[in-house]
N, C-alpha and C positions, 0 to 999 in steps of 0.2 A: 705234717699231718694235722696239727692243731689248727692251722689256717684253713685247711680244707673243711674240717668239721664246723668251724665257726661260720664259714661261708654257707655251708649247708643249712645251718640253723638260723640264718639271717632272715629278717622280715622280708617278705615278697609282696609285690602288688598283684592285683587281679589282672585279668587280660585287658590290654588297652582298648579292645573293641567294646568294652562296656561303656566307654565314653559316648557311644551312640545309644546304648540301652537306657541308662539312667536319665539323661535329659528327656528322652522321649516319654518315659514313664511319668516323670514329673509334669510334663506338659499335658498328658492325657488326664492325670489326676486333677489338675487345675482347670480342665477344659470348661466346666460350667461357669466358674468365676471369670475366666477370660472371655467367654462369650457374653456374659453379663456386662463386663466392662465395655465391650464393643457395642452392644445394643444400647446400653444406657448412655454412653458418650455420644453415639450417633443421633439418638432420638432427642437429646437435649441440645443439639447443635455444637457439641464439644468435639474434641479430637479423640473419639473413641478408639480409632484404629491405632493411634499412637500409644494409648494406654495399654492396648492389647499386645502390641509389639514389645513394649517394655516389660509386660508381665511374662511373655514367652521368653524373653532374654533372661529374666531373673530365674525362671524355672530351669533354663538350660545351664546357667551358672551353678545353681544348687546341685543339679544332677552331676555336673563335672567335678564338683568338690568332693563328691562321694568317692570318686576314684583316687583323688589325691590324698584323701584322709583315711583310706582303708588299706590295711596291710594284713598279711597272715603268715603263719609259719607252722610247719608240721615237724614235730620232734618225735623220737622214739617213744616218749611218754605222753605228750600232749598235742592237741590241736588248738591253736590260738588265733584269735582275730582281734585286731586293734583298729578302732574306728572313732570318728568324731573330731570336730575342729575345736570348738569351745569347751565341750564336755567330752574329754578323752575317756574312752572305755576300752577295756581289754577283757574279752570273753575267752575263758580257758576251759577246754573239755578234756579230761583224762581219757586216753585211748582205751583203757580197760573198762571205761564206763559207757562206751559207745554201744547203743542198742540197735539203732536203725540209721540208714543213710538214704535220703530221699533226693533223687535227681530229677529236676523239672526243666523243661525247655519250652518256652513260649514261642510264638511265631517268629518274633524278631530275634530271639535267641538262636533258633534253628537256622535262620538266614545267615547269621554271622558265625555259626558254628560254636555257640556257647551253651552253657547249662548252669543252672543254679543248684547248689548242693546244700542240703540241710542235714545236719548231724544231730540225732536225738539221743539222749542219755536216759530217758525214762523218768526224769525228775519232774517236779511240779512245773506246770506250764501256765499258771494263772496269769503270769506277767511274762510269758515267753521264756521262762527260766529253763535251763537244761537243753536248749537248742542253739545251734551255731549255724549261721548262714554264710555261704560263700557265693556271692553273686557279682561277677560271673566268671567261671573258669571255662577253659576250652573244653569241648565235649570229650576229647581224649583224656585230658587231665581229670575231669570229673569221673569218668568211668574207671580210671586207674585208682583214684582215691577211694571210690566205693569198694573196690575189691580189696584194697590194702587195709581199710579200716575194719571190714567185717570178716573177710576170709583170712584169718590170722592163726594158722597153726604154728606151733613152735618153730618148725623148720622154715616156714614162710616168714615169720617174724625175724629170724636170724638172717635170712637172705635179704630181706628188706633193709635191715640195719647195715649189712655189708655193702649193698648197692648204694645206700644213702651216703655212706662215708666216702664214696668215690666221686660224688657230684662236684664239679669244679665251679659251677656258677649257679646262682639262684634263679636265673632266667632261661635255663636250658629247656629243651623239650622234655615231655614226660619220659620217665625212665622205662625202657623196654624190658619185658620179662626176660629172665635169664635164658640163655641158649639151651635148647633141649626140653624146655618146659612145655606142657600141654595145657590148653585152655580147660577151665573147669567143666566137667561133665554135668549135664543137666537133663532132667526128665520133665517133659511137658505134662502138666496136670489139667489145664483147661485153656481153651482158645475161643476168641469171639466168633460167634456164628451169625450169619446174616438174619436168620429167623428170630434171633433175640430182639431185633429192633421193634417187634410188635409189642414188647413190654414198655417201650419208651413212653407212650401217652399215659400209662397208668402209674408212672412215678411221680407225676404232679410237680416235677421240678420247674415247670414253666411258670408256676406261681411266683417263683423268685424273680423271673424275668419281668413279670407284670409289676412287681414292686420296684425293681431297678428302673424300668422305663418311667413309671409314675414319679419316682423320686427325682430322676434326671430332669423330667419336664417341669416338675414343681420348682426345682432349684433354678432352672433356666428362666422360668417365668418370674421368680422372685428376684433373682440377681439382675435381670434385664428389664424389669418393670414392664413386662409385656402383658397386654390385655387380650386374652384369647377370644373374648367375645367379639372382637373386631376383625378376626381372621375369617375370610370368606368361607372356606370349606367347613370350618367349625360352626359358623352360623347356619349354613345349610343343613348340616347334620343334626344340629340341635333342633332346628325348626321341624325337620322330618320326624325326629324322635318324639317331640312334644305333641305331635298330632295323633299319636297312638293312645289307645286306652291303657290303663294301668296294668292289667294282666299281660297285654301284648308287650309293653315296655319291659316288664320283668323277664318275660320269655326271651325277648331280643337280647337283653344284657347277658342272661345266662348262656344263650347259644353262642354269642360272640366270644364270651369269656372261655367257654369250653373249647371252642375251635382254636382260639389263640393259644390257650394253655397246652392243648394236645400237640399242636404243631411245634411250639417252643420246647415242650418236653421231649418230643422225638428228636428234634434237631440237637438239643443239648445232650441227649443220650448218645447219639452218633459221635458227636465231637468229643465227649468225655471218655467214652469207652471203645472207640474205634481202635483196632489193632490190639485189643486186650489179649494178654498172654500171662499165664501163671505157670512158673517152672520151679522145680526143686533142684538145688545144686548139691553136689557131693560134699561140699564143705559144711553142710548143715544149715542152709539158708533157703528161704522162699523168696522168689523174685517176681514182682508184678510190674508189668509195663502196659501202658494204655495211653490213649489220646491221639487225635488226628492233628489239629492245629497246635495244641499244647500237649507235648508228650511228657509223661511222668513215669519214673521208674523208682520203685520202692523195694528195698531189701530188708527182710525180717529174719533174724536168727531163730531157728526152730527151738533152740534151748530156752528162748524167752517166751515161746508160745505157751499159753496156759489154757487155751480153749478156743471155741468158735461161737459166733452168734448168728443164727438164722433169722433174718428180719422179713416179716410178711405184712406190709401195710395192707389196709383193707382192700383198696382197688387192685393192688398187685395180687393179693390172695384170691380175689374173685376170678382171675384168669390163670390161677395155679402157678404163680410166679413167686420168687423169693430172691433175696440177696444174702451174701455170705460175708461175714467180717471176722477178723482175727481178734481174739482177746489176748493181748500181749503187752509187754512193757515197752515204753519208748515211743508210742504213737499217740497222736493227739485225738484220742477218742472223744474228748469233750466237744470237739468241733465237728463231730460226725465222721462216719466211716470214710466218706468220699474225700472230704477235705483233709481229714487227719491221716489218711494213708493206710488205714487198717482194712480196707476193702479187699477181699479175696476173690469175689465173684460179683459182677454187676447184676442187676435184675435179669433173671433168666428163669427157665423152668425149674420148679421146685425140686424135681427129681435130680437135675444136674447139680443144684446147690447141695443137696444131701450127699450125692456121690463125691463131690469135691471135698466136702467136710470130712467124710470118712477117710479120704486120702491124706488130708492135711494133718489130722489128729495123730499123735503118736500111736503106733500099733500096740495093742494090748493082747496078751495071750488069753484067748477065750477058753472057757471050760469046755470039754468035749461034749457035754450034754446041752450046751447052750448054743443056739445058732448065732451067726454073726450079726444078723439083722436085729435080734433081740438084745444083744450085748452092746451094740453100737450106741453111743450117747445121743446121736442125732436121730435115731429111729426107735429107741427104747420106749416102751409103753410108760405112760405117766400116771401117777396116782392122783385121783381127784381130791378136792379139798372139802367135800362134805356139804351137808345142807346148811350149816351155819354160814359158810362162805357164800352160798347161793342167796340166802336171805339178805346178807349184807350187800351183795351186788344190787339186788332189786330195791332195797331200802335207800341206798345212796342215790341210785338213778332216779327213782320216783321222788325222793326228797328234793333234789335239785330241780327237777321238772316242776314240782309243786310250787317252789319258791318263784320260779320264773313266771308261771301262770298266774300266781297271786299278784305279782308286781304288774303284769300286763293288765289284769282286771282292775287293779287300783288306778292305774293311769287312764284306763278307758272310762272309769266311773267319775274320777275327779278332774282329769286333765283333758278329756275329750280325745283320747287316742282312738284311731280307727278300730272298729270292732273285729276286723279280719285278723288283727294281730293275735288276740287271745283265742279266737276261734282256730286259727292255724296251730297255735301252741297246744290246744286241747286235742286237735286231730293227730298230733304227733306222739300221743301217748303210746300207741302200739309200737312205734319205732323205738321209743325208750325201752320198752319191754324186750324187744329183740336185741338191742344193744347190751342190756344187762345180762340176758341169757348168753350172748356170745362172749361177754367178758368172763362169765363163769366157765364156759366150755374151754376157754383159753388157759385157765388156771391149771397147773399141774407141776409135779416134781418127781424126781427119781434119783437113785444112785445106781450108776451103770458103769462098769469097767473102770472104776477109780475116778469117775467124774460125777459132780453134782449137776443135775439137769433141772432147770427151772424154766417155766413158760408163763407168760402173762400178756395182757393187752388185747385190745379189739381193733381200734382204729390203726394201731401199729403193733401187731403181735410180734413178740420176740421169744425165741427159744435159745437159751444159753447153756452150753456144756462147758463147765468150769472144772479144771483138774483139781482134785482134792489136795494134791501136794502143793498147789499154789495158794491155798487158803491159809491166811496167817491169823485169822481170828473170826469169831462169830458174835453177832449182836442180835439180841432178841428184844423187840420193841412191841409194846402193847398199849394201845390207846384206851380211853375210857370205854368206848363202845366195843372194842375188841375184847377187853377183859370180861364184859358182860356176856359176850358170845362165846367165850372160851377159846379165842383165836389169838394168834400172834404173827408178827412178820419177822422172819429169820433172814438176816443179812450175812452173806459170806464175804468177809473182807479180804482183799487181795491187792497186790501191787500192780496188777495188770488191768488193762481196759479201763473201766469206769471206777475202779477201786472198791466196788461193792455191788453184789448182785443179790436180789431179794427173792425169797420164797414167801409170797404174800398170802395173808389170811389162812394160815395153816393151823391145825390144832396144836395146842401148846405141847402136848406129849409127843406128837409127831415131830415138831420142831426140835425138841431136845434129842429125839432119837436120830434125826438127820445130822445134827451137829456132832453127836457122839460117834456116829458111824463114819462121818466124813473125816474126822480127825481123831482117831482113837487115842484115848488117854488125856486129851486136852481139857475136857470138862469134868473129869473124874473128881477133882477136889471140890467141885461146886454142886455135884449131884448127890441127892439123899434118897435111898431106897424107901419106897412107901412101906409103912408097917403093915404086916399081915393082920387081917381081922381076927379077933379072938373067937375061938370055937366055944360052943356051949359047955363042952366037957371040961374046959379049962377054968370055968368059973368056980 
């Protein structure tokens, strides 16, 4: 029996099929440099193709070394990964610290039946701490590992330990579930609808594509020493463009950019969120699957969920759309909801986002006299922040606008800058006023059903419902100008999401009331009751 256990806990290698994955990834990553070697060598009369072949061979060898130098093992207490050739590194994740399991399959992964597993623990991720990657396991092993790490009731853990002790080899197929067991029951909360695609152009994700294409072309030109001015189609396009007047040139650039970004954003929306599905499992987890070419599956423990965030960027809000994200531990919220895995609903009708948010949040027993819509954190009425916050919005907006206008006027007067620059800036003053007014209308806060609700932003409006039980501290910050206006910024500190959510430019007395009501007793040692004024009779 000792030999069997030792074999079970032995270090194992990833799937041999990853010998195709990693070399291909290394070659794609180095493609601009390899193309540069080819172009530079050929244009100078050298053996550019030989250098490119040598570079490809080097990338393939480096990719294959990743398989030979990477091993892993799963014990009843830990998940460990050992990698590196010259700099050997062992990453260990305690199983009781596992918060999320992210399963991703790119196109090549899916062709070969593989998947990449990322295990998150909710720790600091500034340097990718607290995350463990297994690239690549077979799809069946990845699915089994996800269930084993997250759906661990005491009985399941004992059964898993018993099954593991009977494994005779570290290279056998994934262990099948015990006879008579039934798959986990799930309830579907949301599914992708074809009509949601109309929100794709308003996500503006195509701007990233513009940056990627521009960066790739710039690097290719730099590495290959290519003169685009000598390329025939480029010359013709530039000659046609230069013949236009300045207003027509600006209109043409804007039109081409809008069309390209809209098409790229729609295509990216379909590829990223195709086959989207959100389900709730009886073991207490939320499961999100999405993607056409690259599939991704994220599992979130509901007991780690501390709230939700409803995001409404300006363009998406104009067509009554919104996206929904989870405020939970263990997800890379600093990298954005989509990349970090906290996305619960892609850009969709706002009514759908609100409905899903109410299904996801833990149910709270409402008072009989209060309707469900009024008590729900995602639909509760918000308290405005008063005239001082309104003045602060207009003062800051016009202050920035005035500085820009003054700089343009100075450059026009002393440096000969075209006059249309400062004229345009002056004409945009009404737009600045609208932006300031919208930023004020977005401000609001409330305490509803045990949640702190805060909303802010205009270009990217966000409404966060944070569970008060998840708040571990309160910070009150007051700048010089806030003190003069009697305002403060209240920050609720939490271990989930972005680790802090602000109620901005709120009256100081209201900020103290929110903190005291959100966490009763926490601020009592620091609060002093105001002395009652003396009456004339007491004199």
